[in-house]
C-alpha positions in Angstrom: 49.1 79.6 110.9 50.1 78.6 107.4 53.4 76.8 106.9 55.2 78.5 104.0 58.8 78.1 105.0 60.9 75.0 104.2 63.7 74.6 106.7 66.0 71.6 106.3 63.3 69.3 105.1 60.5 70.6 107.3 57.6 72.9 106.6 57.3 75.5 109.4 55.2 78.6 110.1 56.3 82.2 110.9 56.6 81.7 114.6 58.8 78.6 114.2 60.9 80.5 111.6 61.7 83.3 114.0 62.6 80.9 116.7 65.0 79.0 114.5 66.6 82.2 113.1 67.4 83.0 116.7 69.5 79.8 116.8 70.7 80.0 113.2 74.3 79.7 114.3 73.7 76.3 115.7 72.0 75.1 112.6 74.9 76.4 110.5 77.5 74.7 112.7 75.8 71.4 112.6 75.5 71.5 108.8 79.1 72.6 108.4 80.3 69.5 110.3 78.6 67.3 107.6 80.2 66.2 104.4 78.3 67.6 101.5 76.8 64.6 99.6 77.9 65.8 96.2 77.3 62.5 94.2 73.9 62.0 95.8 72.9 65.6 95.1 73.8 65.3 91.4 71.9 62.0 91.1 68.9 63.5 93.0 68.9 66.4 90.5 68.9 63.9 87.6 66.0 61.9 89.2 64.0 65.1 89.6 64.8 66.1 86.1 63.5 62.8 84.8 60.4 63.0 86.9 59.5 66.5 85.6 60.2 65.3 82.1 58.2 62.1 82.2 55.7 62.6 85.1 52.9 64.9 83.9 51.3 64.8 87.4 54.3 66.4 89.1 54.9 68.8 86.2 51.2 69.9 86.3 51.5 70.4 90.1 54.4 72.8 89.7 52.6 74.5 86.8 49.5 75.1 89.0 51.6 76.5 91.8 53.0 79.2 89.5 49.7 79.9 87.7 47.8 80.4 91.0 50.3 82.9 92.2 49.2 85.2 89.3 52.8 86.6 89.0 53.6 85.0 85.6 51.7 85.1 82.3 50.3 81.7 81.9 51.6 81.3 78.4 55.2 81.9 79.7 55.1 79.3 82.5 56.0 76.3 80.2 59.2 78.0 79.0 60.2 79.1 82.5 59.6 75.6 83.9 61.5 74.1 80.9 64.5 76.2 81.9 64.4 74.8 85.4 64.0 71.2 84.2 66.8 71.6 81.7 69.1 73.2 84.3 68.6 70.3 86.8 69.8 67.6 84.3 72.9 65.8 85.5 74.8 66.4 82.3 74.0 70.1 82.4 75.1 70.5 86.0 78.4 68.7 85.3 79.0 70.9 82.2 78.4 74.0 84.3 80.9 72.9 86.9 83.5 72.1 84.3 83.1 75.4 82.5 83.0 77.6 85.5 85.3 75.8 88.0 87.4 73.8 85.5 86.4 70.5 87.0 83.3 68.5 87.7 84.7 67.2 90.9 85.2 70.6 92.5 85.8 69.6 96.2 88.7 67.2 95.5 91.9 68.8 96.6 94.5 67.4 94.2 98.0 68.1 92.9 98.3 70.7 90.2 100.9 68.5 88.4 102.8 65.3 89.1 106.2 66.9 89.6 105.5 69.2 92.6 103.9 68.4 95.9 101.5 71.3 95.5 97.8 70.7 95.9 94.8 72.9 95.1 91.0 72.7 95.2 87.8 74.5 95.7 85.9 74.7 99.0 82.5 76.2 99.8 82.4 79.7 101.2 80.1 78.5 104.0 76.8 80.1 104.7 75.4 81.6 101.5 72.3 83.8 101.6 70.3 84.3 98.4 68.1 87.4 98.1 65.9 86.5 95.2 64.0 88.8 92.9 60.2 88.7 92.9 59.7 89.0 89.1 61.2 85.7 87.9 60.6 82.5 89.9 63.3 80.6 88.0 66.0 82.7 89.6 65.2 81.5 93.1 65.4 77.9 92.2 68.5 78.2 90.0 70.4 80.4 92.4 69.9 77.9 95.1 71.0 75.0 92.8 74.2 77.0 92.2 74.7 77.3 95.9 74.3 73.5 96.3 76.6 72.8 93.3 79.3 74.6 95.3 78.5 72.7 98.5 77.3 75.7 100.6 74.7 75.9 103.3 72.0 77.9 101.6 69.4 80.3 102.9 67.0 81.5 100.2 64.8 84.5 101.0 61.9 84.8 98.7 59.4 87.7 98.7 56.2 87.7 100.6 54.1 87.6 97.4 56.1 84.9 95.6 54.8 81.5 94.8 55.9 78.5 96.9 57.4 76.7 93.9 61.0 76.9 95.2 59.9 75.3 98.5 58.0 72.5 96.6 60.8 72.0 94.1 63.4 71.4 96.9 60.9 69.2 98.9 60.8 66.9 95.9 64.6 67.1 95.4 65.5 65.8 98.8 63.1 62.9 98.4 65.6 61.6 95.8 68.6 62.2 98.0 69.7 58.7 99.1 72.3 60.1 101.6 69.6 61.8 103.7 72.1 64.6 104.3 71.2 67.1 101.5 68.3 68.7 103.4 70.7 70.1 106.0 72.0 72.5 103.3 68.7 74.0 102.3 66.6 76.7 104.0 63.9 78.6 102.1 62.0 81.4 103.9 59.3 83.7 102.6 60.2 87.0 104.2 58.9 90.5 103.3 61.6 93.0 102.3 60.1 95.3 104.9 61.0 93.0 107.7 64.5 94.5 108.1 65.1 93.0 111.6 64.7 89.4 110.5 66.7 89.9 107.3 69.5 91.6 109.3 69.6 88.7 111.8 69.9 86.2 108.9 72.6 88.2 107.2 74.6 88.6 110.3 75.8 85.0 109.8 76.4 85.2 106.1 79.8 84.6 104.5 78.4 85.5 101.1 75.2 87.3 100.1 73.9 86.8 96.6 71.6 89.7 96.0 69.3 90.3 93.0 67.5 93.6 92.5 67.7 97.3 91.9 70.5 99.5 93.1 68.3 100.7 95.9 67.4 97.1 97.0 71.0 95.9 96.9 72.2 99.0 98.8 69.7 98.2 101.5 70.9 94.6 101.7 74.5 95.8 101.9 73.7 98.1 104.8 72.1 95.2 106.6 75.0 92.8 106.0 78.1 92.5 108.2 81.3 94.1 106.8 82.9 90.6 106.7 80.3 89.3 104.2 81.0 89.4 100.5 78.1 90.9 98.6 77.6 89.4 95.1 75.5 91.9 93.3 73.2 90.9 90.4 71.8 94.3 89.7 69.4 95.5 87.1 70.8 95.7 83.6 69.6 97.2 80.4 69.6 95.5 77.0 69.0 96.8 73.5 69.0 95.7 69.8 71.1 97.0 67.0 70.0 96.7 63.4 72.6 97.3 60.7 71.7 99.2 57.5 71.7 95.9 55.6 68.9 94.4 57.8 66.6 97.4 58.3 63.8 95.8 56.4 64.5 92.2 57.0 61.0 91.0 57.9 62.1 87.8 59.6 64.7 89.5 61.8 62.2 92.2 62.8 59.6 89.6 63.7 62.1 87.8 65.9 63.0 91.1 67.6 59.3 91.8 68.2 59.0 88.6 70.1 61.9 89.6 72.3 60.0 92.8 73.1 56.8 91.0 74.0 58.0 87.9 75.9 57.6 88.4 79.7 56.7 92.0 79.2 60.4 93.1 79.0 60.8 92.0 82.7 64.1 90.3 82.1 67.4 92.2 82.1 68.1 90.7 78.6 64.8 92.1 77.2 65.3 94.9 74.6 64.3 98.4 75.9 65.9 100.3 73.0 66.4 99.5 69.3 69.3 101.4 67.6 69.4 101.4 63.9 72.3 102.3 61.6 71.2 105.6 60.2 71.4 109.4 60.9 68.4 110.2 58.9 65.3 110.9 61.0 63.0 110.2 58.1 64.5 106.7 57.6 64.2 106.2 61.4 60.5 106.9 61.1 60.1 104.7 58.1 61.8 101.8 59.9 59.6 102.4 63.0 56.4 102.4 61.1 57.3 99.2 59.4 58.3 97.6 62.7 55.1 98.8 64.3 53.1 96.7 61.9 55.2 93.6 62.8 55.0 94.4 66.5 51.2 94.7 66.3 51.0 91.3 64.6 53.3 89.6 67.1 51.8 91.2 70.1 48.4 89.8 69.3 49.9 86.3 69.3 51.5 86.6 72.7 49.1 87.0 75.7 50.0 90.0 77.8 49.9 90.9 81.4 48.4 94.3 82.3 50.8 96.6 84.1 50.1 97.5 87.7 49.0 101.0 88.5 52.5 102.4 89.1 53.9 101.0 85.9 50.9 102.3 83.9 51.4 105.7 85.4 55.0 105.6 84.3 54.0 104.6 80.8 51.5 107.4 80.6 54.0 110.0 81.9 56.7 109.0 79.3 54.3 108.9 76.4 52.8 112.3 77.4 56.3 113.9 77.4 57.3 112.2 74.1 54.1 113.4 72.4 54.9 116.9 73.6 58.3 116.7 72.1 56.8 115.8 68.7 56.1 119.5 68.2 59.9 120.1 68.5 60.6 117.5 65.8 62.5 115.3 68.3 60.2 112.3 68.6 57.3 110.4 67.1 55.0 108.2 69.1 53.4 105.1 67.5 50.8 103.2 69.7 48.5 100.3 69.4 44.8 101.2 69.2 44.2 99.2 72.4 47.4 100.7 74.0 48.9 97.2 74.3 52.3 98.4 72.9 54.0 101.6 72.0 57.1 102.8 70.1 58.8 106.1 70.8 60.9 107.2 67.9 63.6 109.6 69.2 66.2 111.3 67.0 68.6 111.7 70.0 71.2 109.0 70.3 71.4 108.4 74.1 70.2 105.2 75.8 66.8 105.5 77.5 65.1 103.4 80.2 61.9 101.9 79.0 58.7 101.8 81.1 58.4 98.1 79.9 55.2 96.3 79.1 55.9 96.4 75.3 57.3 99.9 75.3 60.4 100.4 73.1 62.6 103.4 72.1 63.9 103.5 68.5 67.0 105.6 68.0 69.7 106.3 65.4 73.3 105.2 66.0 76.1 105.0 63.5 79.1 102.6 64.2 81.6 105.4 64.8 79.2 106.9 67.5 78.7 103.6 69.4 81.5 104.0 72.0 80.9 107.7 72.8 77.1 107.1 73.1 77.1 104.0 75.2 80.3 104.1 77.2 78.8 106.3 80.0 76.3 103.5 80.7 78.9 100.7 80.6 78.1 99.5 84.2 74.5 98.9 83.2 74.7 97.2 79.8 74.0 93.5 79.4 72.7 92.0 76.1 72.9 93.3 72.6 70.5 91.7 70.1 72.6 92.2 67.0 71.2 91.9 63.5 73.9 92.3 60.8 75.7 90.5 58.0 78.2 87.9 59.3 81.0 89.9 57.8 80.3 92.8 60.2 79.6 90.7 63.3 83.1 90.7 64.8 83.7 94.4 64.3 80.3 95.5 65.7 80.5 93.0 68.6 84.0 94.4 69.5 82.6 97.9 69.7 79.7 96.8 72.0 82.1 94.9 74.3 84.3 97.9 74.6 81.3 99.9 75.8 80.5 97.4 78.5 78.0 95.0 76.9 78.3 91.5 78.2 76.4 89.3 75.7 75.9 89.4 72.0 72.8 87.4 70.9 70.8 87.1 67.7 67.6 89.0 67.7 64.8 86.6 68.7 67.1 84.9 71.2 68.1 87.8 73.4 66.5 86.0 76.4 68.1 82.7 75.6 71.1 81.2 77.4 73.3 78.1 77.5 74.6 75.9 80.2 77.7 77.4 81.8 77.1 80.9 80.4 78.6 83.7 82.4 75.9 85.9 84.1 76.5 89.7 84.0 80.1 89.0 82.9 80.9 86.6 85.8 80.7 82.9 86.5 78.3 82.5 89.4 80.0 79.4 90.8 83.4 81.2 91.3 81.6 83.7 93.5 80.4 80.9 95.9 83.7 79.1 96.4 87.3 79.7 97.7 90.5 78.4 96.2 92.7 76.7 98.7 96.2 75.2 98.5 98.4 72.7 100.3 102.2 72.9 99.9 103.8 69.8 101.5 107.0 67.9 101.5 107.9 64.4 100.2 105.4 62.7 102.5 102.9 63.2 99.7 105.0 61.7 97.0 102.9 59.2 94.9 99.6 60.6 96.3 97.4 62.4 93.7 95.1 64.2 96.1 93.3 64.2 99.4 90.4 62.4 97.9 92.5 59.2 98.2 92.1 59.3 101.9 88.4 60.0 101.9 85.9 57.1 101.3 84.1 57.7 98.0 80.3 58.1 97.8 78.5 55.0 96.6 75.8 54.9 94.0 72.7 52.9 94.9 72.5 50.1 92.2 70.6 47.6 94.3 67.6 47.6 91.9 69.7 46.8 88.8 70.3 43.2 87.6 73.7 41.8 87.0 74.9 42.7 83.5 76.5 39.9 81.6 79.0 40.2 78.7 76.4 39.0 76.2 73.9 41.6 77.4 76.5 44.3 77.4 77.6 43.5 73.9 74.1 43.4 72.5 73.2 46.9 73.7 72.5 49.6 71.2 74.3 52.9 71.9 73.0 56.3 70.8 75.5 57.7 68.3 75.8 61.0 70.2 77.6 59.0 72.9 80.1 57.4 70.4 83.3 59.4 70.1 85.8 56.7 70.6 85.5 53.0 69.7 87.7 50.2 71.0 87.5 46.5 70.1 86.3 44.4 73.0 86.2 40.6 73.1 87.3 40.1 69.6 88.9 36.8 70.3 85.5 35.2 70.4 85.4 35.3 66.6 82.8 38.0 66.5 84.1 41.5 67.0 82.3 43.6 69.6 82.9 47.1 70.6 83.3 49.3 73.6 82.4 53.0 73.2 83.3 56.2 75.0 82.6 59.8 74.8 85.8 61.9 74.7 84.9 63.3 78.1 84.4 59.8 79.6 87.6 58.6 78.0 89.7 61.4 79.5 88.0 60.9 82.9 89.1 57.3 82.8 92.6 58.1 81.7 93.2 60.7 84.4 92.0 58.2 87.0 94.4 55.7 85.5 97.2 58.3 85.8 96.5 58.7 89.5 96.7 54.9 89.8 100.0 54.6 87.9 101.4 57.4 90.0 100.4 55.5 93.1 102.1 52.4 91.7 105.5 54.2 91.7 105.9 55.9 88.3 107.9 59.2 88.9 107.3 61.8 86.2 110.2 63.9 87.5 112.8 61.1 87.0 111.4 58.3 84.8 111.6 57.8 81.0 108.9 55.5 79.8 108.6 53.2 76.8 105.1 52.3 75.8 105.3 48.7 74.4 101.6 47.9 74.1 99.8 46.7 71.0 98.5 49.5 68.8 95.9 49.6 66.0 93.0 47.4 65.1 90.8 49.3 67.6 92.8 48.0 70.6 92.8 50.5 73.4 96.0 49.7 75.3 98.6 51.7 73.5 96.4 54.7 72.9 95.2 54.7 76.5 98.7 54.7 78.0 99.8 57.4 75.6 97.1 59.6 77.1 98.0 58.5 80.6 101.6 59.5 80.0 100.4 62.9 78.8 98.5 63.5 82.0 101.5 62.5 84.0 103.7 64.7 81.8 106.4 62.0 81.8 108.9 61.7 78.9 107.6 58.8 76.8 108.6 56.7 73.9 105.5 55.4 72.1 107.0 52.2 70.5 104.3 49.6 70.3 105.0 46.0 69.6 107.7 45.2 67.0 109.2 42.0 65.8 112.7 43.6 65.9 113.3 43.5 69.6 117.0 44.3 69.0 116.1 47.8 67.8 113.9 48.2 71.0 116.7 47.1 73.3 119.3 49.3 71.7 117.0 52.3 72.0 116.3 51.5 75.7 120.1 51.6 76.3 120.9 54.6 74.1 118.0 56.7 75.5 118.4 55.5 79.1 114.7 54.4 79.2 114.3 53.2 82.8 110.6 52.2 82.7 108.7 49.8 80.4 104.9 49.3 80.0 103.7 46.2 78.2 102.3 42.7 78.6 104.6 40.3 80.6 105.1 37.9 77.7 106.4 40.6 75.3 108.6 42.1 78.1 110.1 38.6 78.6 110.6 38.2 74.8 112.6 41.5 74.7 114.9 40.6 77.5 115.4 37.0 76.5 116.3 37.9 72.9 118.6 40.7 74.1 120.1 39.1 77.3 123.7 40.2 76.7 122.9 43.8 75.9 120.3 44.4 78.6 122.2 42.5 81.4 125.4 44.5 80.6 123.5 47.8 80.5 121.0 47.5 83.4 119.1 50.7 82.7 115.5 49.3 83.1 114.5 49.7 86.8 110.7 49.7 86.6 108.3 47.5 84.7 104.5 48.1 84.7 102.6 45.3 83.2 99.0 44.6 82.2 96.8 42.2 80.3 98.0 39.0 81.9 99.5 37.5 85.0 103.3 37.7 85.6 104.7 34.8 87.4 107.2 34.8 90.3 109.7 33.0 88.0 109.4 35.7 85.4 109.9 38.5 88.1 112.9 36.8 89.6 114.4 36.5 86.1 114.0 40.2 85.4 115.3 41.3 88.8 118.3 38.9 89.1 119.5 39.0 85.5 118.8 42.6 84.6 118.6 44.6 87.8 114.9 45.5 87.6 113.9 46.9 90.9 110.1 47.4 90.7 107.5 45.3 88.9 103.9 46.3 89.4 100.6 46.2 87.6 100.1 49.3 85.4 96.4 49.1 85.8 93.8 46.5 86.2 91.0 47.0 83.7 89.5 46.0 80.4 88.6 47.6 77.1 84.9 47.4 77.8 84.7 48.4 81.5 87.7 50.7 81.5 90.3 51.0 84.3 89.2 49.3 87.5 92.0 49.0 90.0 95.6 50.0 90.7 98.5 48.9 92.9 100.4 51.0 95.4 103.8 50.2 96.8 102.4 47.8 99.4 100.3 45.7 96.9 101.7 42.3 95.9 100.6 39.7 93.4 96.9 40.2 92.4 96.2 42.7 95.2 94.8 46.0 93.9 93.1 49.1 95.2 89.7 49.9 93.7 89.7 53.0 91.5 86.8 54.2 93.5 87.1 57.7 91.9 85.3 56.2 88.9 84.3 52.6 89.8 82.2 50.7 92.4 82.8 47.0 93.1 80.5 44.3 94.3 81.5 40.6 94.6 78.9 37.9 94.1 79.1 34.2 94.8 80.6 32.0 92.1 77.5 29.9 91.6 74.6 32.2 92.4 73.6 35.9 92.3 74.0 36.6 96.0 76.7 38.8 97.6 79.8 36.8 98.5 80.8 36.8 102.2 83.6 39.3 102.9 86.8 37.7 102.0 85.1 34.9 100.0 86.2 34.5 96.3 83.5 35.4 93.9 82.6 37.1 90.7 83.8 40.7 90.3 81.0 43.0 89.3 81.7 46.7 88.5 79.6 49.8 88.2 81.2 52.8 86.4 80.4 56.1 88.0 81.6 58.0 84.9 80.2 56.5 81.7 77.4 58.2 79.7 76.2 56.3 76.6 77.5 52.8 77.3 76.5 52.5 80.9 78.3 50.0 83.1 76.1 49.0 86.0 76.8 45.8 87.9 78.8 44.5 85.0 80.2 41.0 85.5 83.6 41.3 84.0 84.5 37.6 84.0 87.2 37.8 86.7 87.2 36.2 90.1 88.5 37.8 93.3 87.8 38.7 96.9 87.8 41.7 99.2 90.8 41.9 101.5 90.1 42.4 105.2 93.0 44.8 105.9 93.8 48.4 105.8 96.6 49.2 103.4 99.8 50.7 104.9 99.6 53.5 102.2 96.6 55.0 104.1 94.4 55.2 101.0 90.7 54.6 101.6 90.1 52.9 98.3 89.1 49.3 99.1 91.6 46.5 98.6 90.7 43.4 96.6 92.6 40.5 95.2 92.3 39.3 91.7 92.6 35.5 91.5 91.7 34.6 87.9 89.0 34.3 85.3 85.5 33.0 85.9 84.6 31.9 82.4 86.0 30.5 79.2 87.9 33.7 78.1 91.5 33.9 79.2 94.8 35.6 78.6 98.1 33.9 78.0 100.2 36.2 76.0 98.5 39.4 75.3 95.1 39.1 73.4 92.1 37.3 74.9 91.7 33.7 73.8 88.4 31.9 74.0 87.8 28.2 74.8 84.6 28.2 72.8 86.5 29.4 69.7 88.9 26.4 70.0 85.8 24.2 70.1 84.4 25.9 67.0 87.7 25.5 65.0 88.2 21.9 65.9 84.7 21.0 64.8 85.1 23.1 61.6 88.6 21.9 60.6 88.5 18.3 61.8 84.9 17.5 62.6 85.9 16.9 66.1 83.2 17.1 68.8 84.9 15.3 71.7 86.2 16.6 75.0 88.5 19.7 74.9 90.4 20.9 77.9 93.0 23.8 78.0 95.8 23.8 80.6 97.8 26.9 81.2 101.4 26.4 82.5 104.3 28.6 83.3 107.7 26.9 82.4 110.3 29.3 83.7 109.8 32.5 81.7 107.7 30.8 79.0 103.9 30.4 79.1 102.4 27.2 77.7 98.9 26.6 76.3 98.3 22.9 76.3 95.2 21.8 74.4 94.0 18.4 75.5 91.8 16.4 73.1 90.6 12.8 73.0 93.2 10.3 71.6 90.5 8.8 69.4 91.0 11.7 66.9 93.2 10.1 64.3 95.1 13.2 63.2 98.7 14.0 64.1 99.1 16.6 66.9 101.5 18.7 64.9 98.9 19.0 62.1 96.3 20.2 64.6 98.7 22.7 66.2 99.6 24.2 62.8 96.0 24.4 61.7 94.8 26.1 64.9 97.6 28.6 64.8 96.9 29.5 61.2 93.2 29.9 61.7 93.1 31.7 65.0 94.7 35.2 64.7 95.0 35.9 68.4 96.7 32.5 69.0 99.0 33.2 66.0 100.0 36.5 67.5 100.7 35.0 71.0 102.8 32.2 69.5 104.9 34.2 67.0 105.1 37.6 68.6 105.0 36.8 72.3 106.8 33.5 72.4 103.9 31.6 73.9 104.3 27.8 73.4 101.2 26.1 72.0 100.9 22.3 72.4 98.2 19.9 71.3 98.2 16.7 73.4 96.0 13.6 73.1 94.9 11.9 76.2 92.5 9.1 77.4 89.0 9.9 78.4 89.7 9.1 82.0 92.6 11.6 82.1 90.4 14.7 81.6 89.7 16.7 84.8 86.1 17.2 85.8 84.4 19.4 88.4 83.9 17.3 91.4 80.4 18.2 92.6 78.8 18.4 89.1 80.8 15.9 87.0 81.1 18.5 84.3 84.3 18.8 82.2 86.5 21.6 83.5 87.2 23.8 80.4 90.3 25.7 81.6 92.9 24.7 84.2 95.2 27.6 85.1 98.4 26.3 86.8 100.2 29.6 86.5 99.1 31.2 89.7 
C-alpha cells in the first residue's frame, strides 16, 4: 500500500493512518508536553529557503512533483513555488510575526511596561486542523507554516487528488531542525472529503479548525466539528476591476488587467471576475469591451491555458447561451475568441455577477455614486479591487469600495500579488491561531522583565564557524541595505572602524539592554536618571542609553560629558536626580570636584557604570562620602558586538548574567582555539542571535573571563560568567579605548624610539594611573614625552583632561621590564587595578 501520509516525520499508509487517528489524543498530549523549538524552526525555514534558492536539484524535485499531479498549469508552477520559497525566508517570517502579533518573539510572556507587575503574551491554541483547498497547493504549505509560526500542533488535511508537495516540503524542513523536536508538531494526511467519519474523528480533538473552501464545504466542516472548536473560515471571495473614465483606453493598464484574467484561469479569490467601467453609456461600454477583447486575445495567446473540466465547460456554455439570448433584448453582447479560449460578456445591468472562470469576464457600467448601492448587498463576499484611476481619485474611490466590504485595493496587473504580513480576507491569520494570556502578580516580580528570564534560551549551532577576530570583523564589507545606524568601533587604534546596525536590530539590542538594566535595579516608577555618557563622533554610549531610558519610560536628563561639572552637580541637586549613568572616571571627577555640594545634599543613590572597571576604593568613596547605596554595571557590551551581559542584585565585581535573549557565549582557552574547561579563564567569544547585515558569529571580543559554577539567587536561567580583564593590547582606563600598539607607533614617529614599551595600570585611591615604561637609554626628558603623547593621541588627551586620568612616563632599566615567564616575551600591559 502506498505511503502518502506524513505523520510526525514518518511516511505511513492508509491503514497506519487510521490506527494513529484512533489514538490521536495520545499524540496530541505528548506533543503538547514539549517546548516548541521556535528558534530552531525559524533557522530550519531559512536553511530550506536557501536550499530551494541555490539547489536546483531540490527545486526541480519539487517542480516535478507539482507538474506530475496535473493540477497546475506548468507555466504557473515557478511563480507558485517562488511564493513558497519567499514566504519561508527567515526575514519574511519575522516580519510577518511582528506585523501580525506585534513581536517576533511571540511566546515570551513579558511585562507590558516597567511600572506595573502585569505580564502578557501569546500562547498557541493547541491542536490546529487545516482543511486545505485543492485548487492551490501553496495554501496547504503556507497555512501549515502559519500554524507552526504560532507554535501549534498541526494536522493538515489535503484532498485525495492533491500532489504530495506539502509532505515532501515538510520532510525537507525537519531535516534542518537541529532540535529534533519540530516533527512532533506536523501531521499531513491525504484524506478524501467524502470520508466524513475519519474527518470527524480528527476534528473531534480540534481547538481551532482553519477551513478553506466554498460555503457548502465550510458548512460541512462546521457540522463535523465539536461545538468547542473555533472555526476560522477562509471562504470563497469574489474580486473585480474598476476602470475610471480617464483610463478607459490606457493600453498598458488594460494589458495588465488581461494578465490578471488569464493567470491561473481565475482560480484565485483575487482574480477579476467582473470589470466595472465608469460610464452609463452602453455604446461606450461596448466600445471599451471590443478594444479590451483585442488586448485579451493577444495576452491570452502568451499565457498557456488549462482546459476546463466537463462541469466547468458546461457552466460556461450555459452562461454564454443565456447571454446570447439576452442580446436580442439589448441587455448584453458576447465577444468570444475564435477558439473559445476566452470570452467577454458585456452587460448593461450594474449588479455583480459570478464568472464561470477560465478566462470568462463580465464587463459592466458603474458610476461612483452607484458603487455603494450596487455592491453593498455583496459585502460579505468581496475581496480584491483592481483599481485603475488617476492618483488624485485613488483615496475617494478606495474609500467607497472599502465601505462596500472590499478588503484589498491593488493595481491592475497585481491583483493576485501580496506582501509579507498582509491581512487575508480582512484578518491576520496568526491572531486566529493564538490566545492572549496575562499574569497579574505582586512585588515578587519586581525587577523581572518576563517569564523568559526563567527559561533556558535556545542555542544556535555555530560549531562549523571559525572564531572571528577583530581584524576579520573590521575588514568585512556590509551590504548597504543593512546599514541604518553607524557607530565608531575601535577608533583608538588610529584607524577608525565602524559597527553597523539596522534600526530593527538596534532596537532589539536596546530593549534587551533595558531588561538588563531593570534587573540591575533601576526603578522607572521612582528613579530620575542622568545620562552622563559621551555623545557625538559616532560613539554609541549616549544614544544607546537614551533609547534604553525610553523603553524603560523613566524620567531622564540627557546631559552627556561636560567640562563644567559644577553645573551638573547643581542640576543633580535641584532636580533631585537619584541615578547616574556614566564611566567610573567621569563619575569620580564630578563627585571630587563638587565634594561639598554632593556630600551635603546626598540625593544620588544609584550609579550604573560602564566602559571600564570601578575599583573597591572608588566604590567606598562614593558610598561613604556621598551616601550612594547601589553601584552596578549598567551593561556589559561593546560598540561592535552590542550589549552582552547584565548584573542582577546578586552579582558583584565582574560577575554578569549573559543576555541570552540576544547573545550566545563560548569561552576558549587563552592560548589555543579549544573550549576552556568550565570555570577556566579564557577568551570570551560571542554569537549574536539578532544581527542581520553585520553578523556576529563566534566573535572574539578581546575580553577574558570564565563561566561561574553556581545558580544565581535571583532564579534567572541566563548563565553567569565573570569578566576578569582584556586579552589583547586594547584597554580602557578612563573612557575611550587605548591601544598599546598606537603608543608604540607614536614613540617611533615622534622620537624614533623602538625599544621596550610596557604599560602599567594602577588605581591610586579614586584616581587611575597609566604608567608608560620605556628604556632609560632614550635621552629625552620624561615630561617632554608625556606632553607629546598627550597632544598627539586624542583618546589619551580626553582621558587626562576630561576624566582626570593621570598619565606618567617612567624610564627604567632593561632588567626591570616584566616578561611572560614561559615564553620570555615582553608583557605589553600589566593591569594592577583588579
